[in-house]
MIDRENZA-133072 format. One line per field, with one value per residue (C-alpha): residue number from 1; x, y, z; residue in three letters. Coordinates in steps of 0.02 Angstrom, whole numbers, m for minus. Layout:
# MIDRENZA-133072
seq <- c(NUM  ...) $
X <- c(X  ...) $
Y <- c(Y  ...) $
Z <- c(Z  ...) $
type <- c(ALA  ...) $
***
This chain:
# MIDRENZA-133072
seq <- c(1  2  3  4  5  6  7  8  9  10  11  12  13  14  15  16  17  18  19  20  21  22  23  24  25  26  27  28  29  30  31  32  33  34  35  36  37  38  39  40  41  42  43  44  45  46  47  48  49  50  51  52  53  54  55  56  57  58  59  60  61  62  63  64  65  66  67  68  69  70  71  72  73  74  75  76  77  78  79  80  81  82  83  84  85  86  87  88  89  90  91  92  93  94  95  96  97  98  99  100  101  102  103  104  105  106  107  108  109  110  111  112  113  114  115  116  117  118  119  120  121  122  123  124  125  126  127  128  129  130  131  132  133  134  135  136  137  138  139  140  141  142  143  144  145  146  147  148  149  150  151  152  153  154  155  156  157  158  159  160  161  162  163  164  165  166  167  168  169  170  171  172  173  174  175  176  177  178  179  180  181  182  183  184  185  186  187  188  189  190  191  192  193  194  195  196  197  198  199  200  201  202  203  204  205  206  207  208  209  210  211  212  213  214  215  216  217  218  219  220  221  222  223  224  225  226  227  228  229  230  231  232  233  234  235  236  237  238  239  240  241  242  243  244  245  246  247  248  249  250  251  252  253  254  255  256  257  258  259  260  261  262  263  264  265  266  267  268  269  270  271  272  273  274  275  276  277  278  279  280  281  282  283  284  285  286  287  288  289  290  291  292  293  294  295  296  297  298  299  300  301  302  303  304  305  306  307  308  309  310  311  312  313  314  315  316  317  318  319  320  321  322  323  324  325  326  327  328  329  330  331  332  333  334  335  336  337  338  339  340  341  342  343  344  345  346  347  348  349  350  351  352  353  354  355  356  357  358  359  360  361  362  363  364  365  366  367  368  369  370  371  372  373  374  375  376  377  378  379  380  381  382  383  384  385  386  387  388  389  390  391  392  393  394  395  396  397  398  399  400  401  402  403  404  405  406  407  408  409  410  411  412  413  414  415  416  417  418  419  420  421  422  423  424  425  426  427  428  429  430  431  432  433  434  435  436  437  438  439  440  441  442  443  444  445  446  447) $
X <- c(m516  m431  m556  m516  m330  m358  m462  m330  m191  m300  m325  m138  m105  m229  m147  26  m35  m125  29  138  16  21  211  211  90  187  250  435  530  566  741  809  946  1051  1129  1292  1198  1104  1266  1347  1191  1187  1370  1330  1161  1145  1134  1247  1383  1362  1384  1544  1606  1578  1677  1824  1815  1805  1955  2055  2016  2063  2230  2269  2210  2340  2477  2445  2484  2669  2679  2733  2601  2589  2468  2436  2372  2327  2253  2207  2172  2098  2149  2000  2075  2260  2309  2382  2527  2595  2783  2893  2906  3095  3112  3046  3118  2966  3024  2893  2753  2676  2661  2523  2593  2506  2604  2571  2484  2302  2316  2412  2415  2509  2514  2627  2658  2712  2775  2796  2871  2876  3052  3031  2876  2870  2681  2651  2745  2653  2490  2523  2550  2390  2289  2353  2308  2135  2108  2163  2042  1898  1935  1937  1770  1704  1767  1679  1518  1526  1557  1413  1291  1343  1305  1137  1086  1138  1043  885  902  907  753  655  703  661  494  452  498  393  249  259  256  106  11  46  m12  m165  m216  m189  m298  m432  m436  m452  m587  m688  m672  m721  m872  m928  m910  m1008  m1148  m1177  m1153  m979  m894  m935  m977  m844  m716  m778  m767  m591  m533  m613  m527  m359  m385  m432  m283  m164  m249  m219  m36  m21  m89  27  177  132  133  299  371  322  406  566  555  536  688  789  727  785  957  972  922  765  593  472  361  500  470  617  643  770  850  958  864  893  947  1089  1143  1147  1237  1371  1389  1545  1537  1686  1805  1744  1770  1951  1986  2129  2098  2217  2142  2260  2165  1997  1929  1891  2073  2133  2025  2082  2262  2239  2167  2324  2432  2323  2358  2543  2537  2440  2579  2709  2619  2613  2800  2832  2742  2890  3010  3047  2977  3060  2983  3044  2956  2986  2882  2885  2779  2762  2692  2623  2594  2535  2402  2337  2266  2346  2512  2567  2751  2786  2926  2962  3022  3057  3107  3173  3166  3156  3045  3082  2957  3029  2910  2983  2857  2675  2640  2640  2506  2615  2673  2492  2447  2593  2547  2366  2419  2527  2378  2266  2399  2407  2217  2220  2348  2241  2090  2190  2239  2059  1994  2122  2070  1886  1914  2008  1871  1737  1825  1819  1638  1581  1668  1584  1415  1435  1475  1320  1212  1274  1233  1063  1025  1065  958  808  822  805  662  561  571  518  373  317  310  214  91  61  30  m95  m180  m202  m273  m390  m460  m493  m578  m439  m378  m468  m464  m368  m233  m226  m218  m78  20  m7  50  205  244  217  325  463  457  465  612  699  671  737  890  921  911  1024  1150  1152  1166  1307  1398  1374  1444  1600  1618  1616  1746  1859  1837  1744  1605) $
Y <- c(m5132  m5149  m5028  m4898  m4917  m4894  m4737  m4668  m4695  m4618  m4463  m4451  m4465  m4326  m4219  m4247  m4210  m4053  m3996  m4030  m3933  m3788  m3787  m3797  m3651  m3544  m3391  m3374  m3250  m3079  m3057  m2894  m2814  m2659  m2597  m2688  m2845  m2847  m2840  m2981  m3088  m3064  m3114  m3280  m3319  m3230  m3360  m3267  m3252  m3437  m3478  m3375  m3466  m3632  m3565  m3535  m3713  m3782  m3676  m3742  m3921  m3881  m3814  m3976  m4075  m3985  m4003  m4190  m4216  m4186  m4300  m4484  m4601  m4788  m4903  m5086  m5213  m5396  m5521  m5705  m5789  m5960  m6012  m6122  m6172  m6144  m6068  m6191  m6148  m6246  m6276  m6351  m6541  m6533  m6496  m6670  m6765  m6752  m6639  m6570  m6572  m6450  m6502  m6425  m6368  m6282  m6154  m6087  m6152  m6161  m6030  m5865  m5742  m5582  m5445  m5297  m5116  m4966  m4801  m4642  m4474  m4313  m4239  m4087  m4018  m3829  m3818  m3910  m3782  m3641  m3735  m3740  m3552  m3529  m3638  m3539  m3376  m3445  m3484  m3308  m3235  m3338  m3267  m3092  m3128  m3183  m3020  m2922  m3020  m2980  m2795  m2790  m2874  m2758  m2610  m2684  m2720  m2546  m2464  m2566  m2530  m2345  m2364  m2444  m2308  m2172  m2255  m2269  m2087  m2034  m2140  m2058  m1886  m1930  m2007  m1855  m1738  m1847  m1845  m1657  m1631  m1745  m1635  m1480  m1567  m1607  m1427  m1359  m1475  m1420  m1238  m1271  m1353  m1190  m1081  m1017  m1101  m1141  m1317  m1298  m1282  m1446  m1530  m1462  m1528  m1698  m1709  m1669  m1801  m1936  m1893  m1914  m2076  m2145  m2094  m2179  m2344  m2335  m2300  m2445  m2563  m2492  m2514  m2698  m2719  m2647  m2767  m2912  m2853  m2849  m3024  m3085  m3006  m3083  m3255  m3257  m3329  m3197  m3219  m3193  m3044  m2925  m2772  m2636  m2549  m2417  m2255  m2108  m1992  m2111  m2129  m1941  m1912  m2040  m1989  m1880  m1811  m1694  m1832  m1942  m1805  m1783  m1971  m2026  m2146  m2277  m2358  m2507  m2562  m2564  m2737  m2697  m2650  m2806  m2915  m2834  m2844  m3031  m3050  m2968  m3092  m3234  m3177  m3168  m3349  m3398  m3324  m3409  m3575  m3560  m3525  m3670  m3790  m3788  m3853  m4040  m4139  m4279  m4414  m4574  m4739  m4905  m5062  m5231  m5378  m5563  m5680  m5853  m5996  m6176  m6301  m6312  m6161  m6204  m6252  m6100  m6061  m5879  m5774  m5595  m5452  m5268  m5114  m4939  m4807  m4624  m4543  m4380  m4288  m4154  m4044  m4025  m3959  m3904  m3813  m3640  m3683  m3645  m3481  m3427  m3470  m3370  m3217  m3231  m3240  m3084  m2990  m3042  m2987  m2813  m2807  m2852  m2716  m2589  m2643  m2622  m2445  m2407  m2467  m2363  m2208  m2245  m2265  m2100  m2012  m2095  m2036  m1854  m1869  m1952  m1822  m1686  m1773  m1792  m1607  m1561  m1684  m1614  m1435  m1488  m1580  m1426  m1316  m1432  m1453  m1264  m1257  m1382  m1270  m1117  m1209  m1279  m1107  m1037  m1181  m1166  m979  m1005  m1145  m1034  m895  m1020  m1078  m895  m864  m750  m864  m964  m1151  m1118  m1027  m1173  m1302  m1208  m1190  m1373  m1427  m1318  m1393  m1571  m1535  m1466  m1623  m1732  m1631  m1652  m1841  m1850  m1749  m1868  m2018  m1937  m1893  m2070  m2149  m2035  m2067  m2254  m2244  m2154  m2272  m2419  m2338  m2305  m2483  m2422  m2552) $
Z <- c(4448  4278  4204  4338  4303  4117  4145  4262  4136  4001  4108  4141  3955  3919  4052  3978  3803  3857  3953  3802  3695  3815  3810  3621  3609  3730  3635  3602  3706  3632  3561  3633  3528  3539  3377  3417  3470  3305  3207  3304  3292  3103  3088  3170  3091  2923  2785  2663  2794  2835  2651  2645  2800  2711  2563  2680  2744  2566  2513  2660  2609  2428  2488  2579  2429  2321  2451  2468  2284  2323  2475  2468  2400  2432  2338  2366  2240  2233  2111  2095  1926  1890  1714  1674  1507  1478  1312  1186  1071  922  924  787  800  783  968  1009  862  746  606  488  617  742  923  1033  1200  1349  1451  1625  1779  1830  1967  1964  2108  2151  2280  2305  2353  2252  2325  2225  2273  2176  2175  2065  1980  1956  1922  2086  2190  2102  2130  2318  2319  2218  2338  2487  2401  2357  2541  2587  2458  2528  2701  2626  2543  2712  2788  2650  2680  2865  2830  2706  2824  2964  2851  2800  2980  3039  2896  2930  3116  3071  2960  3102  3225  3100  3059  3243  3272  3122  3186  3358  3276  3169  3313  3421  3283  3250  3432  3440  3286  3357  3510  3401  3297  3453  3513  3343  3333  3506  3454  3293  3392  3487  3334  3375  3227  3046  2989  2855  2995  3067  2897  2871  3040  3008  2838  2918  3053  2928  2818  2965  3018  2843  2852  3022  2956  2804  2914  3030  2881  2822  2997  2997  2827  2899  3047  2925  2828  2990  3035  2864  2886  3060  2996  3104  3076  3010  3164  3291  3406  3419  3527  3485  3633  3548  3513  3398  3538  3585  3404  3376  3541  3497  3314  3343  3167  3183  3236  3093  2965  3024  3027  2913  2769  2702  2548  2563  2719  2629  2594  2410  2381  2472  2360  2198  2259  2290  2114  2046  2142  2076  1897  1939  1996  1840  1733  1841  1821  1632  1627  1747  1630  1509  1643  1661  1807  1906  2016  2097  2126  2213  2189  2274  2214  2245  2111  2145  2021  2035  1991  2170  2256  2422  2345  2247  2227  2267  2190  2244  2133  2164  2067  2102  1968  1919  1790  1698  1589  1473  1372  1198  1073  1093  928  1010  1137  1289  1212  1185  1364  1431  1326  1381  1564  1539  1467  1612  1735  1657  1663  1849  1884  1793  1896  2056  2008  1960  2129  2224  2125  2156  2343  2355  2257  2364  2522  2468  2413  2575  2684  2580  2597  2785  2808  2707  2804  2970  2917  2850  3013  3118  3006  3008  3196  3216  3089  3191  3344  3243  3160  3328  3407  3259  3262  3450  3430  3287  3382  3533  3424  3339  3505  3547  3381  3320  3179  3045  3018  2858  2958  3082  2942  2856  3019  3059  2885  2901  3071  3008  2855  2966  3071  2915  2850  3017  3016  2837  2890  3035  2920  2791  2927  2996  2823  2763  2927  2902  2725  2786  2934  2814  2702  2852  2920  3074  3070) $
type <- c(MET  ASP  ARG  ILE  VAL  LYS  ILE  THR  TRP  PHE  ASN  VAL  LEU  LEU  LEU  LEU  LEU  SER  GLY  GLY  SER  LEU  VAL  ALA  GLN  GLU  PRO  ASP  SER  VAL  LEU  THR  LEU  SER  LEU  GLN  ASP  ALA  GLN  GLU  TYR  ALA  ILE  GLN  HIS  ASN  LYS  MET  VAL  LYS  SER  SER  ARG  TYR  ASP  VAL  GLN  ALA  ALA  GLU  MET  SER  LYS  TRP  GLU  ILE  ILE  SER  ASN  GLY  LEU  PRO  ARG  VAL  ASP  GLY  SER  GLY  SER  LEU  ASN  ASP  ASN  LEU  LYS  LEU  MET  THR  THR  LEU  LEU  PRO  GLY  GLU  ILE  ILE  GLY  GLN  PRO  GLY  THR  LYS  VAL  PRO  VAL  GLN  PHE  GLY  SER  LYS  TYR  ASN  GLY  SER  TYR  GLY  LEU  GLN  ALA  THR  GLN  MET  ILE  PHE  ASN  ALA  PRO  TYR  PHE  VAL  GLY  VAL  GLN  THR  ALA  LYS  LEU  ALA  GLU  LYS  MET  SER  ARG  GLN  SER  LEU  GLU  LYS  SER  GLU  ILE  ASP  ILE  ARG  GLU  GLN  VAL  ILE  ASN  THR  TYR  PHE  LEU  ILE  LEU  ILE  SER  ARG  GLU  SER  LEU  ASP  ILE  LEU  GLU  GLU  ASN  THR  GLU  ASN  LEU  ARG  ASP  ILE  TYR  ARG  SER  THR  LYS  SER  MET  ALA  ASP  VAL  GLY  MET  ALA  GLU  GLU  THR  ASP  VAL  ASP  GLN  MET  LEU  SER  ASN  VAL  ARG  GLY  LEU  GLU  THR  ASN  VAL  ARG  SER  LEU  GLU  ARG  ASN  LEU  GLU  LEU  ASN  TYR  ASN  LEU  LEU  ARG  PHE  GLN  LEU  GLY  LEU  ASP  MET  HIS  LYS  ASP  ILE  SER  LEU  THR  THR  ASP  LEU  ASP  ASN  LEU  LEU  ALA  GLU  ALA  ASN  ILE  GLU  ALA  LEU  ILE  ASP  ASN  ASP  PHE  ASN  TYR  ARG  ASN  HIS  ILE  ASP  PHE  LYS  LEU  VAL  GLN  SER  ARG  GLU  LYS  MET  GLN  GLU  LEU  THR  LEU  LYS  ASN  GLU  LYS  ALA  SER  ILE  LEU  PRO  SER  LEU  SER  ALA  PHE  TYR  SER  TRP  ASN  LYS  ASN  GLY  MET  GLY  ASP  GLU  LEU  ASN  GLY  LEU  ASP  TRP  PHE  PRO  ASN  SER  MET  LEU  GLY  PHE  GLN  VAL  ASN  VAL  PRO  ILE  PHE  ALA  SER  GLY  GLN  ARG  TYR  SER  LYS  ILE  LYS  LYS  ALA  GLN  ILE  ASN  LEU  GLU  LYS  ALA  ARG  THR  SER  LYS  ASN  LEU  VAL  SER  ASP  GLN  LEU  LEU  LEU  GLN  GLU  LYS  GLN  LEU  ARG  PHE  ASN  LEU  ILE  ASN  SER  ARG  ASP  GLN  TYR  GLU  THR  GLN  LYS  GLU  ASN  VAL  GLU  VAL  ALA  ARG  ARG  VAL  TYR  GLU  SER  ILE  GLU  ASN  LYS  TYR  ARG  GLN  GLY  MET  ALA  SER  SER  LEU  ASP  LEU  THR  GLN  ALA  HIS  ASN  ASN  TYR  LEU  GLN  ALA  GLN  ASN  ASN  TYR  ILE  SER  ALA  VAL  MET  ASP  LEU  LEU  GLN  THR  LYS  LEU  ALA  LEU  ASP  LYS  LEU  LEU  ASN  ASN  ILE) $
***
């Protein structure tokens, strides 16, 4: 009976283990993402953005650390000493009626103890007040850096999303062309078998098919690389399956290029200008701090202590004492060190102001250049879109003539290459249009 029970439990254990193994081997669900979903997911899970978020938290703690230096502070202390051997001192014998001699005398008691409290409060310290302002500005700058990190990762995710869509579209075009050429190859081979076509035509078609098949395999590998890049930007495992739901047609339909070109630009709202403006304010505070270092500082303190003495540990006599005081520190002479620091801070402030003006000029120049690029990209996209239709009609006409024996394989190959090149040019124009639009969207704070 016991043996049966053991076997039964063993079978149950195997069943549980096999079930757990089946669950563990079950593939993860596919992560489905629109373009907007991908951006939001990256904001939450990208490791660089997470690092910037930690910087904000650290800056906030640093701010409170600085502020706490000016708040009241209370410290407690206590001690207990056992004087194993009291110190002996020689005194003149005259005090006990033995002139001309030295009398050894021990002072103190075997046990000494004390405990007490001391409170301090800063009353005036100019560098402290500047330090608080600096800490608050540092926290603000860390939040601005976080904002820049989020904008940058949005741009990276959008661009990679575009690359994947373009790669998929290019792959579809190549596969369609490959299948079409295979069909022509099979027809040409059949015609050659009955003497209606040259063997060189068959070889030419086979060479074209194999060339396209090689391009398809290369593009498939490139597409997987783009997916891995997107996984990295999203903070995903490299083996996680993802599905993108936004397609190129939707992106082109929603582009609204004309409205974007006419959109106003205020460089003061750009994150790069905000950061350089904050750096200028930081240099202003640095100069203010160096000037504040020559001012006196004032603080107050109060202490209360109780001292105990005696030869028995449980019989000490305790005596309290307390003190209230003020402390003033006045800088007097520093051999020119403070003057040098002030001049250095003034130079750095002028440098920061120059950098701010430079960034504003760069942003205004970039705005004009990006609007110009977007107009060119739009025109190029429209042109290449029309060229694809023309090349397609030409290719279909030559293909029809080829099947009827009215055109050579060389004519068909040339028409096919022209059509494929037109499609490639169109795909490149689409990518260029989307990327130039993205660049202007980023400049105008639209992402």
